[in-house]
Structures are given as structure tokens and as C-alpha cells.
C-alpha positions in Angstrom: 29.7 -3.0 26.5 25.9 -3.3 26.5 25.6 -0.3 24.2 27.9 -2.1 21.7 25.6 -5.1 21.5 22.6 -2.9 21.0 24.5 -1.2 18.2 25.3 -4.5 16.6 21.6 -5.5 16.8 20.5 -2.3 15.2 23.2 -2.7 12.4 22.1 -6.2 11.7 18.4 -5.2 11.4 19.3 -2.2 9.2 21.6 -4.3 7.0 18.9 -7.0 6.5 16.3 -4.4 5.7 18.6 -2.9 3.1 19.3 -6.2 1.5 15.6 -7.1 1.4 14.7 -3.7 -0.1 17.4 -4.0 -2.7 16.3 -7.5 -3.6 12.6 -6.3 -3.9 13.6 -3.3 -6.0 15.5 -5.6 -8.4 12.3 -7.7 -8.8 10.2 -4.5 -9.4 12.7 -3.4 -12.1 12.6 -6.9 -13.7 8.8 -7.0 -13.7 8.7 -3.5 -15.3 11.2 -4.5 -17.9 9.1 -7.5 -18.8 6.0 -5.3 -19.1 4.1 -7.3 -16.6 1.6 -5.9 -14.1 3.2 -4.2 -11.1 1.5 -6.5 -8.6 3.6 -9.4 -9.9 6.6 -8.1 -7.9 4.6 -8.8 -4.7 4.1 -12.4 -5.7 7.8 -13.1 -5.5 9.7 -14.2 -2.4 11.1 -10.7 -1.6 7.7 -9.2 -2.2 6.0 -11.7 0.2 8.8 -11.0 2.8 8.1 -7.2 2.5 4.4 -7.8 3.0 5.1 -10.0 6.1 7.4 -7.4 7.4 4.6 -4.9 7.4 1.7 -7.1 8.4 3.3 -9.0 11.4 4.1 -5.9 13.5 0.7 -4.4 12.6 -1.0 -7.6 13.7 1.0 -7.7 16.9 0.1 -4.0 17.6 -3.6 -4.6 17.0 -3.7 -7.8 19.0 -1.9 -6.2 22.0 -4.4 -3.3 22.3 
């Protein structure tokens, strides 16, 4: 039964990452269609969440060393 809970946790993490990635990709496409600079996509909510998703684990890793 314990393996099932681990599987559910992994599925939830994968599903949320897929949703965030799709949301960010939609913002990138919108920004490109409006002929704005590419960095504008990172200034939206999904862009900031992507940045945080990369920086928080990196900061934890650096701090724990």
C-alpha cells in the first residue's frame, strides 16, 4: 500500500509540472505572436513559477553543502 501512495505523489508532481509547462508554453506563444521580447514570458505568473521551481531546489542544494 505504501508504494501506491508514492505512485500517487509522483503522479501529482508530474501532473502539476505538465500543467505549469503547458501554461508557460502558451504564454511564450502569446508573446511571440504579439512580437514582444522573449523575456516578457518570464515576467508572467507561469514564468515566475518556472523560475522559482528552478531556483528553490538549487538554493536548498547550495545551502545544504
